[in-house]
ZAKEDO-785976 format. One line per field, with one value per residue: chain; x, y, z of N, C-alpha, C in turn; residue in one letter. Coordinates in steps of 0.1 Angstrom, whole numbers, always signed. Layout:
BEGIN
c = A;...
n_u = X;...
n_v = Y;...
n_w = Z;...
ca_u = X;...
ca_v = Y;...
ca_w = Z;...
c_u = X;...
c_v = Y;...
c_w = Z;...
r = a;...
END
This chain:
BEGIN
c = A;A;A;A;A;A;A;A;A;A;A;A;A;A;A;A;A;A;A;A;A;A;A;A;A;A;A;A;A;A;A;A;A;A;A;A;A;A;A;A;A;A;A;A;A;A;A;A;A;A;A;A;A;A;A;A;A;A;A;A;A;A;A;A;A;A;A;A;A;A;A;A;A;A;A;A;A;A;A;A;A;A;A;A;A;A;A;A;A;A;A;A;A;A;A;A;A;A;A;A;A;A;A;A;A;A;A;A;A;A;A;A;A;A;A;A;A;A;A;A;A;A;A;A;A;A;A;A;A;A;A;A;A;A;A;A;A;A;A;A;A;A;A;A;A;A;A;A;A;A;A;A;A;A;A;A;A;A;A;A;A;A;A;A;A;A;A;A;A;A;A;A;A;A;A;A;A;A;A;A;A;A;A;A;A;A;A;A;A;A;A;A;A;A;A;A;A;A;A;A;A;A;A;A;A;A;A;A;A;A;A;A;A;A;A;A;A;A;A;A;A;A;A;A;A;A;A;A;A;A;A;A;A;A;A;A;A;A;A;A;A;A;A;A;A;A;A;A;A;A;A;A;A;A;A;A;A;A;A;A;A;A;A;A;A;A;A;A;A;A;A;A;A;A;A;A;A;A;A;A;A;A;A;A;A;A;A;A;A;A;A;A;A;A;A;A;A;A;A;A;A;A;A;A;A;A;A;A;A;A;A;A;A;A;A;A;A;A;A;A;A;A;A;A;A;A;A;A;A;A;A;A;A;A;A;A;A;A;A;A;A;A;A;A;A;A;A;A;A;A;A;A;A;A;A;A;A;A;A;A;A;A;A;A;A;A;A;A;A
n_u = +1388;+1372;+1356;+1356;+1356;+1331;+1314;+1317;+1306;+1280;+1270;+1273;+1255;+1231;+1230;+1225;+1201;+1182;+1184;+1199;+1204;+1196;+1207;+1190;+1164;+1161;+1160;+1140;+1123;+1115;+1102;+1083;+1058;+1046;+1027;+1007;+972;+947;+921;+898;+892;+882;+899;+923;+947;+974;+1000;+1004;+1020;+1042;+1069;+1098;+1125;+1156;+1170;+1185;+1164;+1142;+1146;+1139;+1111;+1105;+1117;+1097;+1076;+1056;+1072;+1080;+1088;+1082;+1072;+1101;+1110;+1107;+1133;+1153;+1169;+1202;+1207;+1220;+1225;+1221;+1249;+1245;+1227;+1192;+1176;+1151;+1121;+1126;+1154;+1183;+1194;+1224;+1233;+1258;+1269;+1288;+1300;+1311;+1305;+1310;+1290;+1273;+1242;+1240;+1258;+1292;+1325;+1323;+1314;+1288;+1273;+1243;+1215;+1209;+1184;+1154;+1139;+1107;+1074;+1062;+1084;+1099;+1123;+1132;+1147;+1166;+1158;+1150;+1128;+1103;+1114;+1113;+1130;+1131;+1135;+1156;+1191;+1220;+1238;+1222;+1202;+1217;+1227;+1201;+1194;+1214;+1210;+1186;+1194;+1212;+1199;+1194;+1218;+1243;+1269;+1270;+1277;+1270;+1272;+1263;+1254;+1243;+1224;+1213;+1178;+1151;+1138;+1160;+1174;+1184;+1170;+1187;+1178;+1182;+1202;+1227;+1261;+1262;+1235;+1212;+1204;+1213;+1224;+1222;+1249;+1249;+1230;+1234;+1241;+1249;+1234;+1255;+1275;+1264;+1261;+1288;+1296;+1282;+1292;+1285;+1265;+1252;+1277;+1271;+1252;+1242;+1232;+1227;+1199;+1188;+1164;+1144;+1123;+1102;+1083;+1060;+1064;+1079;+1110;+1134;+1166;+1193;+1223;+1246;+1242;+1241;+1268;+1278;+1267;+1269;+1250;+1227;+1233;+1217;+1207;+1200;+1174;+1160;+1143;+1140;+1138;+1158;+1168;+1185;+1181;+1186;+1185;+1158;+1152;+1154;+1168;+1165;+1184;+1184;+1189;+1212;+1233;+1262;+1258;+1234;+1210;+1196;+1199;+1208;+1200;+1228;+1230;+1212;+1203;+1203;+1217;+1209;+1232;+1251;+1242;+1247;+1274;+1278;+1269;+1286;+1282;+1271;+1268;+1299;+1301;+1274;+1257;+1237;+1246;+1233;+1206;+1198;+1174;+1151;+1127;+1096;+1070;+1043;+1021;+988;+972;+986;+983;+965;+941;+951;+969;+1003;+1024;+1031;+1020;+1011;+1007;+1028;+1060;+1086;+1119;+1144;+1178;+1208;+1239;+1259;+1261;+1272;+1252;+1235;+1248;+1254;+1228;+1219;+1232;+1216;+1192;+1174;+1172;+1143;+1126;+1123;+1128;+1136;+1165;+1171;+1191;+1193;+1199;+1225;+1225;+1248;+1255;+1245;+1256;+1285;+1285;+1279;+1301;+1321;+1313;+1316;+1344;+1350;+1342;+1356;+1381;+1379;+1372;+1396;+1415
n_v = +1271;+1247;+1251;+1243;+1214;+1212;+1223;+1206;+1183;+1191;+1196;+1171;+1156;+1170;+1164;+1137;+1136;+1147;+1128;+1110;+1111;+1083;+1057;+1035;+1015;+998;+964;+955;+976;+976;+951;+952;+958;+935;+920;+938;+944;+959;+954;+950;+974;+985;+993;+990;+962;+973;+967;+941;+913;+883;+867;+849;+831;+824;+794;+762;+745;+756;+761;+739;+741;+767;+766;+751;+768;+787;+800;+833;+843;+839;+807;+787;+786;+760;+740;+728;+698;+688;+670;+647;+652;+642;+652;+663;+691;+695;+700;+728;+743;+775;+773;+779;+763;+755;+742;+722;+708;+682;+668;+644;+639;+649;+659;+671;+678;+698;+715;+725;+719;+705;+713;+728;+754;+758;+782;+795;+779;+781;+764;+754;+760;+736;+721;+714;+716;+727;+709;+709;+688;+668;+678;+686;+680;+666;+677;+686;+680;+662;+654;+674;+656;+634;+646;+654;+629;+619;+636;+632;+605;+606;+622;+608;+591;+603;+616;+597;+601;+621;+640;+653;+683;+699;+728;+743;+771;+784;+791;+808;+787;+773;+789;+807;+832;+853;+875;+897;+912;+903;+907;+908;+909;+891;+873;+840;+815;+780;+759;+732;+703;+697;+719;+739;+758;+773;+774;+790;+813;+819;+827;+850;+868;+866;+871;+904;+924;+942;+931;+917;+891;+872;+860;+834;+833;+811;+808;+785;+768;+782;+781;+792;+789;+789;+799;+804;+819;+811;+786;+771;+772;+758;+733;+707;+691;+706;+722;+728;+717;+739;+748;+754;+784;+789;+814;+835;+852;+874;+885;+905;+894;+904;+905;+920;+931;+949;+970;+986;+1006;+997;+987;+975;+989;+1008;+1002;+995;+963;+941;+907;+886;+859;+829;+815;+828;+835;+846;+849;+853;+877;+894;+894;+907;+932;+943;+934;+942;+976;+985;+1004;+1007;+988;+958;+926;+905;+907;+907;+916;+902;+912;+904;+904;+884;+869;+874;+852;+830;+827;+807;+785;+751;+750;+747;+773;+808;+823;+846;+875;+892;+889;+887;+877;+868;+869;+857;+866;+862;+837;+803;+785;+805;+817;+795;+789;+811;+809;+789;+800;+813;+843;+863;+879;+913;+914;+929;+937;+945;+962;+962;+986;+985;+983;+995;+1014;+1042;+1049;+1047;+1067;+1089;+1089;+1093;+1119;+1134;+1133;+1147;+1172;+1179;+1179;+1202;+1220;+1222;+1234
n_w = +1474;+1475;+1453;+1426;+1426;+1439;+1420;+1400;+1409;+1413;+1387;+1377;+1391;+1383;+1356;+1358;+1372;+1352;+1333;+1307;+1271;+1252;+1229;+1226;+1238;+1271;+1276;+1292;+1290;+1264;+1263;+1282;+1273;+1263;+1278;+1279;+1274;+1262;+1253;+1268;+1276;+1254;+1235;+1208;+1210;+1208;+1215;+1218;+1218;+1212;+1230;+1225;+1236;+1218;+1218;+1223;+1229;+1219;+1191;+1173;+1175;+1166;+1139;+1127;+1122;+1098;+1070;+1064;+1039;+1003;+990;+978;+944;+920;+905;+878;+874;+863;+832;+812;+777;+742;+721;+696;+681;+677;+646;+640;+634;+617;+618;+597;+569;+553;+523;+506;+477;+465;+435;+414;+387;+353;+336;+356;+370;+387;+375;+365;+378;+401;+426;+444;+458;+475;+478;+511;+531;+548;+575;+574;+589;+589;+592;+572;+541;+509;+485;+457;+430;+446;+462;+486;+518;+550;+579;+605;+638;+636;+639;+626;+614;+608;+591;+569;+560;+552;+531;+513;+508;+493;+471;+459;+443;+420;+413;+413;+423;+442;+471;+502;+521;+552;+568;+598;+609;+637;+646;+660;+675;+684;+701;+729;+751;+768;+789;+808;+836;+833;+822;+793;+778;+756;+725;+724;+702;+704;+708;+710;+722;+747;+762;+788;+816;+831;+812;+794;+809;+812;+787;+784;+804;+830;+860;+869;+884;+904;+920;+951;+959;+936;+917;+897;+872;+852;+825;+811;+788;+797;+826;+855;+868;+895;+912;+935;+922;+933;+943;+919;+912;+932;+933;+913;+902;+897;+875;+851;+817;+790;+768;+735;+731;+758;+783;+801;+830;+854;+887;+916;+950;+967;+994;+1025;+1058;+1088;+1110;+1141;+1171;+1197;+1181;+1158;+1137;+1122;+1099;+1067;+1053;+1026;+1019;+1018;+1010;+1004;+1027;+1056;+1087;+1121;+1136;+1116;+1106;+1128;+1127;+1103;+1107;+1126;+1153;+1186;+1199;+1213;+1234;+1245;+1240;+1250;+1251;+1260;+1254;+1226;+1202;+1179;+1158;+1144;+1120;+1113;+1088;+1094;+1087;+1094;+1120;+1135;+1152;+1161;+1140;+1133;+1143;+1149;+1181;+1179;+1156;+1158;+1168;+1191;+1191;+1215;+1219;+1234;+1235;+1252;+1263;+1254;+1244;+1234;+1213;+1197;+1190;+1178;+1154;+1142;+1137;+1114;+1095;+1083;+1055;+1059;+1087;+1119;+1137;+1167;+1190;+1224;+1251;+1272;+1309;+1322;+1303;+1304;+1330;+1324;+1306;+1321;+1338;+1319;+1312;+1336;+1337;+1316;+1322;+1346;+1334;+1317;+1336;+1348;+1330
ca_u = +1394;+1363;+1346;+1357;+1350;+1317;+1307;+1318;+1296;+1266;+1269;+1272;+1242;+1221;+1229;+1220;+1187;+1174;+1184;+1208;+1199;+1201;+1204;+1181;+1158;+1164;+1153;+1128;+1113;+1108;+1095;+1074;+1044;+1042;+1016;+996;+961;+937;+910;+887;+889;+876;+908;+931;+958;+984;+1013;+1002;+1030;+1047;+1084;+1105;+1140;+1161;+1179;+1186;+1150;+1130;+1150;+1130;+1098;+1105;+1118;+1085;+1066;+1057;+1083;+1073;+1091;+1074;+1079;+1111;+1107;+1113;+1145;+1155;+1184;+1211;+1204;+1229;+1217;+1231;+1255;+1240;+1215;+1180;+1169;+1140;+1116;+1134;+1168;+1187;+1203;+1233;+1236;+1267;+1268;+1299;+1296;+1323;+1302;+1314;+1279;+1264;+1228;+1242;+1267;+1304;+1333;+1323;+1310;+1277;+1266;+1229;+1213;+1204;+1170;+1148;+1131;+1092;+1066;+1059;+1096;+1106;+1129;+1131;+1161;+1165;+1157;+1143;+1115;+1100;+1119;+1110;+1143;+1128;+1138;+1168;+1204;+1225;+1243;+1210;+1196;+1227;+1226;+1188;+1194;+1223;+1202;+1174;+1199;+1221;+1190;+1194;+1231;+1250;+1283;+1267;+1281;+1262;+1277;+1253;+1256;+1230;+1225;+1202;+1169;+1145;+1137;+1173;+1182;+1181;+1170;+1193;+1172;+1186;+1209;+1241;+1269;+1260;+1223;+1210;+1200;+1222;+1222;+1227;+1259;+1247;+1219;+1239;+1247;+1244;+1232;+1267;+1282;+1256;+1266;+1302;+1295;+1274;+1300;+1281;+1256;+1256;+1286;+1265;+1240;+1246;+1229;+1221;+1189;+1185;+1152;+1143;+1110;+1102;+1070;+1050;+1064;+1089;+1120;+1144;+1177;+1204;+1233;+1256;+1239;+1245;+1283;+1283;+1260;+1269;+1236;+1218;+1237;+1207;+1207;+1191;+1167;+1157;+1132;+1142;+1141;+1165;+1172;+1191;+1177;+1192;+1177;+1151;+1149;+1161;+1166;+1167;+1190;+1184;+1194;+1227;+1240;+1272;+1253;+1219;+1208;+1189;+1209;+1203;+1206;+1240;+1230;+1199;+1200;+1212;+1212;+1210;+1246;+1259;+1237;+1255;+1287;+1278;+1266;+1294;+1277;+1263;+1276;+1307;+1300;+1262;+1248;+1236;+1247;+1224;+1191;+1195;+1161;+1147;+1113;+1091;+1056;+1039;+1009;+978;+966;+995;+980;+952;+940;+953;+980;+1017;+1029;+1033;+1007;+1006;+1011;+1040;+1067;+1101;+1129;+1155;+1191;+1218;+1252;+1270;+1262;+1275;+1240;+1227;+1256;+1252;+1214;+1218;+1237;+1207;+1181;+1174;+1164;+1133;+1125;+1116;+1132;+1142;+1173;+1172;+1200;+1190;+1209;+1231;+1223;+1260;+1257;+1243;+1265;+1296;+1284;+1280;+1315;+1328;+1310;+1323;+1359;+1353;+1339;+1367;+1392;+1377;+1375;+1411;+1422
ca_v = +1257;+1236;+1256;+1235;+1201;+1213;+1226;+1193;+1173;+1196;+1195;+1156;+1153;+1177;+1157;+1124;+1138;+1149;+1119;+1112;+1105;+1069;+1053;+1025;+1012;+988;+952;+955;+987;+972;+939;+953;+958;+922;+915;+948;+940;+968;+951;+951;+989;+989;+998;+980;+958;+977;+962;+926;+904;+871;+867;+836;+832;+816;+785;+749;+739;+765;+763;+732;+747;+780;+762;+744;+779;+790;+810;+847;+845;+832;+794;+786;+782;+748;+740;+715;+691;+684;+658;+648;+652;+640;+664;+671;+699;+690;+710;+731;+756;+787;+773;+782;+753;+758;+729;+723;+695;+677;+659;+642;+639;+660;+667;+672;+685;+709;+725;+720;+723;+694;+719;+736;+758;+761;+793;+791;+778;+782;+752;+761;+757;+721;+712;+710;+724;+724;+707;+708;+673;+661;+684;+690;+670;+670;+676;+690;+668;+654;+661;+678;+645;+626;+653;+653;+616;+618;+643;+625;+593;+610;+629;+599;+584;+612;+620;+588;+604;+633;+640;+666;+691;+707;+737;+748;+783;+783;+800;+811;+775;+767;+801;+811;+846;+858;+889;+908;+909;+897;+917;+908;+901;+889;+859;+830;+803;+769;+751;+718;+700;+695;+732;+741;+773;+779;+778;+803;+825;+821;+834;+863;+877;+864;+881;+918;+925;+949;+922;+912;+878;+872;+849;+830;+829;+805;+806;+775;+763;+789;+780;+798;+782;+798;+792;+813;+816;+804;+771;+766;+772;+748;+720;+704;+685;+717;+729;+722;+719;+748;+744;+765;+789;+793;+829;+835;+865;+874;+896;+905;+891;+916;+905;+929;+932;+962;+971;+997;+1006;+997;+976;+981;+997;+1011;+1005;+984;+954;+931;+893;+884;+847;+823;+812;+839;+833;+859;+852;+860;+891;+901;+897;+916;+946;+947;+930;+953;+986;+981;+1012;+1009;+976;+947;+915;+894;+910;+911;+914;+901;+916;+898;+904;+873;+870;+870;+839;+820;+826;+801;+774;+740;+752;+751;+785;+817;+824;+862;+878;+899;+881;+891;+867;+873;+862;+860;+864;+860;+822;+794;+781;+816;+820;+784;+789;+822;+804;+782;+809;+820;+855;+863;+892;+923;+913;+940;+933;+957;+961;+969;+993;+980;+990;+1002;+1025;+1055;+1051;+1050;+1080;+1100;+1088;+1102;+1134;+1139;+1134;+1158;+1185;+1181;+1183;+1214;+1232;+1223;+1241
ca_w = +1471;+1471;+1443;+1413;+1429;+1442;+1407;+1390;+1415;+1410;+1372;+1374;+1397;+1375;+1343;+1363;+1376;+1342;+1324;+1295;+1260;+1249;+1214;+1224;+1252;+1278;+1273;+1302;+1287;+1250;+1263;+1292;+1267;+1258;+1285;+1279;+1265;+1266;+1246;+1277;+1277;+1243;+1228;+1202;+1216;+1199;+1221;+1221;+1210;+1219;+1231;+1226;+1237;+1208;+1225;+1220;+1231;+1211;+1176;+1165;+1175;+1157;+1126;+1120;+1118;+1084;+1066;+1059;+1026;+995;+987;+968;+931;+916;+896;+869;+876;+851;+825;+800;+764;+731;+718;+683;+681;+666;+636;+645;+626;+618;+615;+584;+564;+541;+517;+496;+470;+459;+425;+403;+372;+343;+331;+367;+368;+395;+370;+365;+389;+409;+437;+442;+471;+473;+488;+524;+530;+561;+579;+575;+601;+589;+596;+558;+534;+496;+479;+442;+424;+457;+466;+501;+526;+563;+588;+618;+649;+631;+641;+614;+607;+603;+581;+559;+554;+546;+519;+505;+503;+483;+461;+450;+432;+407;+411;+420;+431;+450;+485;+507;+532;+558;+581;+604;+617;+649;+646;+673;+684;+690;+705;+742;+753;+781;+788;+817;+848;+830;+815;+780;+774;+741;+721;+721;+695;+710;+699;+712;+730;+763;+765;+802;+820;+835;+800;+789;+819;+810;+774;+786;+813;+843;+866;+872;+895;+915;+927;+963;+959;+923;+917;+884;+867;+838;+820;+800;+785;+805;+838;+860;+877;+901;+919;+936;+913;+942;+943;+905;+914;+943;+932;+897;+898;+894;+862;+841;+803;+785;+757;+726;+736;+772;+786;+814;+835;+868;+895;+929;+961;+972;+1008;+1033;+1072;+1093;+1123;+1149;+1185;+1200;+1173;+1153;+1125;+1120;+1083;+1059;+1047;+1018;+1022;+1010;+1006;+1004;+1041;+1064;+1103;+1130;+1140;+1105;+1105;+1138;+1123;+1091;+1111;+1138;+1166;+1195;+1202;+1223;+1246;+1250;+1238;+1257;+1243;+1266;+1250;+1212;+1199;+1166;+1159;+1132;+1118;+1106;+1082;+1104;+1083;+1100;+1134;+1136;+1162;+1154;+1130;+1139;+1139;+1160;+1187;+1175;+1143;+1159;+1177;+1195;+1195;+1222;+1217;+1244;+1227;+1263;+1264;+1243;+1237;+1227;+1201;+1187;+1186;+1168;+1142;+1137;+1136;+1102;+1094;+1074;+1049;+1069;+1101;+1127;+1146;+1177;+1200;+1235;+1259;+1286;+1321;+1323;+1294;+1311;+1341;+1317;+1298;+1331;+1342;+1309;+1312;+1347;+1335;+1306;+1329;+1354;+1325;+1313;+1346;+1353;+1321
c_u = +1386;+1354;+1345;+1351;+1335;+1309;+1307;+1306;+1283;+1261;+1265;+1258;+1230;+1219;+1221;+1205;+1178;+1175;+1193;+1202;+1204;+1197;+1195;+1173;+1164;+1155;+1140;+1118;+1107;+1099;+1084;+1059;+1040;+1030;+1005;+986;+948;+923;+897;+882;+884;+887;+916;+943;+971;+998;+1013;+1011;+1036;+1062;+1088;+1120;+1145;+1171;+1177;+1171;+1140;+1134;+1141;+1117;+1097;+1107;+1106;+1075;+1066;+1066;+1075;+1075;+1082;+1080;+1088;+1106;+1113;+1126;+1146;+1169;+1189;+1208;+1212;+1222;+1226;+1236;+1250;+1228;+1204;+1175;+1156;+1134;+1124;+1147;+1172;+1197;+1210;+1238;+1247;+1269;+1281;+1295;+1308;+1319;+1305;+1302;+1269;+1252;+1231;+1253;+1281;+1313;+1332;+1317;+1299;+1272;+1253;+1226;+1206;+1188;+1166;+1138;+1116;+1086;+1062;+1072;+1103;+1113;+1129;+1146;+1160;+1166;+1154;+1129;+1115;+1105;+1118;+1125;+1140;+1129;+1149;+1180;+1210;+1231;+1233;+1204;+1205;+1227;+1213;+1189;+1202;+1217;+1193;+1182;+1208;+1213;+1191;+1210;+1240;+1262;+1281;+1270;+1274;+1271;+1266;+1257;+1243;+1232;+1212;+1192;+1163;+1143;+1149;+1180;+1175;+1182;+1174;+1188;+1177;+1195;+1222;+1249;+1267;+1247;+1221;+1205;+1211;+1220;+1228;+1236;+1256;+1235;+1222;+1245;+1240;+1241;+1245;+1275;+1276;+1261;+1280;+1304;+1289;+1282;+1295;+1270;+1261;+1265;+1281;+1256;+1248;+1244;+1221;+1210;+1186;+1171;+1150;+1127;+1110;+1089;+1058;+1052;+1078;+1097;+1129;+1153;+1186;+1217;+1243;+1254;+1243;+1260;+1287;+1278;+1260;+1256;+1225;+1222;+1230;+1211;+1198;+1185;+1163;+1144;+1131;+1144;+1147;+1170;+1178;+1186;+1186;+1181;+1171;+1148;+1159;+1159;+1171;+1175;+1190;+1189;+1209;+1233;+1252;+1270;+1239;+1217;+1198;+1199;+1202;+1207;+1216;+1238;+1216;+1195;+1209;+1208;+1215;+1225;+1254;+1255;+1246;+1268;+1289;+1278;+1276;+1290;+1269;+1273;+1284;+1306;+1285;+1253;+1248;+1235;+1238;+1211;+1193;+1182;+1159;+1131;+1108;+1076;+1052;+1026;+998;+971;+973;+992;+965;+953;+943;+964;+993;+1022;+1029;+1020;+1002;+1013;+1024;+1047;+1082;+1108;+1141;+1168;+1202;+1231;+1264;+1271;+1265;+1262;+1232;+1235;+1253;+1236;+1212;+1222;+1226;+1194;+1182;+1165;+1154;+1132;+1119;+1121;+1138;+1151;+1175;+1182;+1197;+1201;+1212;+1227;+1236;+1262;+1255;+1253;+1280;+1296;+1285;+1295;+1324;+1326;+1315;+1338;+1361;+1351;+1350;+1380;+1391;+1378;+1389;+1419;+1422
c_v = +1247;+1240;+1247;+1221;+1200;+1214;+1215;+1183;+1178;+1193;+1180;+1152;+1158;+1168;+1143;+1126;+1140;+1138;+1122;+1106;+1091;+1066;+1040;+1023;+1000;+976;+951;+966;+982;+960;+941;+953;+945;+917;+926;+944;+950;+966;+953;+966;+994;+995;+987;+976;+959;+971;+948;+918;+893;+874;+853;+837;+820;+808;+771;+743;+745;+764;+752;+735;+758;+775;+756;+756;+782;+802;+822;+849;+836;+818;+794;+781;+768;+750;+727;+710;+689;+671;+657;+646;+648;+652;+671;+678;+694;+702;+712;+742;+768;+787;+774;+770;+758;+744;+730;+708;+693;+666;+658;+639;+652;+666;+668;+681;+698;+719;+720;+725;+714;+699;+729;+741;+764;+774;+787;+788;+776;+771;+759;+755;+743;+713;+709;+720;+718;+720;+702;+692;+663;+664;+687;+678;+674;+667;+680;+678;+660;+663;+665;+665;+635;+634;+652;+640;+614;+624;+636;+611;+595;+614;+618;+590;+590;+614;+610;+591;+616;+631;+654;+670;+700;+715;+742;+761;+784;+794;+802;+798;+769;+778;+803;+826;+849;+873;+899;+902;+903;+910;+918;+900;+900;+875;+852;+816;+791;+761;+736;+715;+699;+709;+737;+758;+780;+781;+789;+816;+829;+829;+848;+873;+873;+874;+895;+918;+932;+942;+917;+897;+875;+858;+847;+827;+822;+803;+796;+769;+769;+788;+786;+790;+793;+791;+803;+809;+807;+791;+765;+763;+759;+734;+715;+698;+694;+725;+724;+726;+729;+745;+756;+770;+794;+808;+829;+849;+864;+886;+895;+900;+903;+917;+913;+927;+945;+961;+984;+995;+1004;+987;+983;+990;+998;+1014;+995;+975;+943;+917;+888;+869;+841;+822;+819;+838;+847;+861;+858;+874;+899;+905;+906;+931;+951;+944;+942;+964;+985;+991;+1012;+996;+965;+933;+903;+896;+916;+907;+911;+903;+912;+898;+893;+876;+866;+857;+827;+817;+820;+790;+762;+740;+755;+764;+795;+820;+839;+865;+887;+892;+887;+880;+873;+864;+866;+856;+863;+846;+814;+788;+791;+817;+807;+784;+801;+818;+795;+787;+817;+833;+854;+877;+902;+923;+926;+934;+946;+954;+969;+977;+986;+989;+1000;+1014;+1039;+1059;+1053;+1063;+1092;+1101;+1097;+1116;+1141;+1141;+1146;+1172;+1189;+1185;+1196;+1224;+1233;+1231;+1256
c_w = +1467;+1460;+1431;+1416;+1430;+1429;+1400;+1396;+1412;+1397;+1371;+1377;+1389;+1362;+1347;+1365;+1363;+1333;+1312;+1285;+1257;+1234;+1214;+1238;+1259;+1275;+1281;+1295;+1273;+1254;+1274;+1285;+1263;+1265;+1286;+1269;+1271;+1257;+1254;+1279;+1265;+1233;+1218;+1209;+1209;+1204;+1225;+1211;+1218;+1218;+1233;+1226;+1225;+1216;+1218;+1220;+1222;+1195;+1169;+1163;+1164;+1142;+1119;+1117;+1103;+1082;+1062;+1043;+1016;+994;+977;+955;+929;+907;+889;+872;+862;+846;+812;+787;+752;+726;+706;+686;+672;+658;+640;+632;+628;+617;+600;+580;+552;+536;+505;+490;+463;+448;+417;+389;+365;+339;+343;+365;+377;+388;+371;+376;+400;+425;+436;+456;+469;+482;+500;+524;+545;+563;+583;+587;+601;+591;+583;+551;+518;+492;+465;+439;+435;+460;+481;+508;+541;+571;+600;+628;+645;+635;+626;+605;+601;+590;+567;+552;+547;+532;+508;+499;+492;+470;+453;+441;+420;+404;+419;+429;+440;+464;+490;+520;+538;+570;+586;+613;+625;+646;+660;+682;+689;+695;+720;+744;+766;+784;+796;+829;+846;+823;+799;+775;+761;+738;+718;+715;+703;+702;+700;+722;+746;+766;+778;+805;+824;+822;+793;+796;+814;+796;+775;+797;+827;+849;+868;+885;+907;+923;+939;+964;+946;+923;+902;+882;+853;+837;+808;+800;+795;+819;+842;+870;+882;+910;+923;+927;+920;+942;+929;+905;+922;+941;+917;+892;+893;+881;+851;+826;+798;+772;+748;+731;+749;+772;+800;+817;+849;+875;+908;+939;+967;+986;+1015;+1049;+1076;+1107;+1129;+1163;+1186;+1194;+1167;+1142;+1124;+1104;+1080;+1050;+1038;+1021;+1013;+1005;+1009;+1018;+1049;+1079;+1110;+1134;+1128;+1102;+1116;+1134;+1111;+1097;+1123;+1150;+1174;+1197;+1215;+1236;+1252;+1250;+1248;+1251;+1248;+1260;+1236;+1207;+1183;+1164;+1144;+1131;+1108;+1099;+1092;+1100;+1089;+1114;+1134;+1147;+1153;+1143;+1137;+1133;+1151;+1168;+1184;+1163;+1146;+1171;+1179;+1198;+1203;+1221;+1228;+1238;+1239;+1267;+1252;+1236;+1230;+1213;+1191;+1182;+1175;+1155;+1135;+1134;+1124;+1101;+1082;+1067;+1059;+1083;+1106;+1138;+1155;+1187;+1212;+1242;+1271;+1297;+1325;+1315;+1301;+1322;+1334;+1311;+1309;+1336;+1333;+1309;+1324;+1344;+1325;+1313;+1338;+1348;+1321;+1322;+1349;+1344;+1324
r = x;x;x;x;x;x;x;x;x;x;x;x;x;x;x;x;x;x;x;x;x;x;x;x;x;x;x;x;x;x;x;x;x;x;x;x;x;x;x;x;x;x;x;x;x;x;x;x;x;x;x;x;x;x;x;x;x;x;x;x;x;x;x;x;x;x;x;x;x;x;x;x;x;x;x;x;x;x;x;x;x;x;x;x;x;x;x;x;x;x;x;x;x;x;x;x;x;x;x;x;x;x;x;x;x;x;x;x;x;x;x;x;x;x;x;x;x;x;x;x;x;x;x;x;x;x;x;x;x;x;x;x;x;x;x;x;x;x;x;x;x;x;x;x;x;x;x;x;x;x;x;x;x;x;x;x;x;x;x;x;x;x;x;x;x;x;x;x;x;x;x;x;x;x;x;x;x;x;x;x;x;x;x;x;x;x;x;x;x;x;x;x;x;x;x;x;x;x;x;x;x;x;x;x;x;x;x;x;x;x;x;x;x;x;x;x;x;x;x;x;x;x;x;x;x;x;x;x;x;x;x;x;x;x;x;x;x;x;x;x;x;x;x;x;x;x;x;x;x;x;x;x;x;x;x;x;x;x;x;x;x;x;x;x;x;x;x;x;x;x;x;x;x;x;x;x;x;x;x;x;x;x;x;x;x;x;x;x;x;x;x;x;x;x;x;x;x;x;x;x;x;x;x;x;x;x;x;x;x;x;x;x;x;x;x;x;x;x;x;x;x;x;x;x;x;x;x;x;x;x;x;x;x;x;x;x;x;x;x;x;x;x;x;x;x;x;x;x;x;x;x;x;x;x;x;x;x;x;x;x;x;x;x;x;x;x;x;x;x
END
């Protein structure tokens, strides 16, 4: 009569005595090594690290520490330019001459289309009955008027029509990271980078957080694509010779332990908080996670750990976040993740107990069948 209950109890106690496998360590286990220093014994202090709670008081201090990511690249602000494109070396000019004279030197019919001519390295073109004429740096309207002024000295009724096909100096190289990379002639001087992206189909749709890079005059500029969309003053005017490409944000963070998901995640936006990360990964594990002790583990550059310098006291720091308090949640929203951060969900003390209760129920159910 008592055989089954006795067997269940024995099995339950046996499981409890040998310990149950866990998906993560308790916070006390993980953080217990923070005070270990074996240097006096001649060994490396392999477990030497600092621990900081993320709260309202510590946030300003932590924000002043050096960022682990590289310094952000500069960017060019939008500046309105004249609409007309400036003629430059390599542009192809098509001249058409209208002349009402019956015995015109350009031939009969009143209209003559001259062969296309390229602007040379000196910024000049050759025009019949005028000779070499400098047009580089002029708008198409100014160049047309200049040619016409010179030509009417020989052909009083001449009128000039000018069309410009942009050469390399008036072309932007949209190199990679967009739907349609290639060389894009500039239609005007106030042509913006967002207009260029509209023509090219925009950044690669597979990118999580596209980052724009612009190389101009040997200098590299950069900005997240999202900021271009959100801040009109950053929609810079492109220039001939610019090389532009788009890459995905290469920063990543890792999640392990009793979190909703254990994986490697790309940063979905430029500034990404610990609270946003917890939302992305599904918070802590509902059955075993400890929301009072979510850990963010970060390794700093040893060069940032120096006397007299504002920064971490150790090159390895563990930040603790309490998601059960309002201050902890608010503070997690102001604590920004860095590239390479590890979010570690510690185990709740109730986790093993709940597991044992579940196992006992399973065993009892099995034996009752």
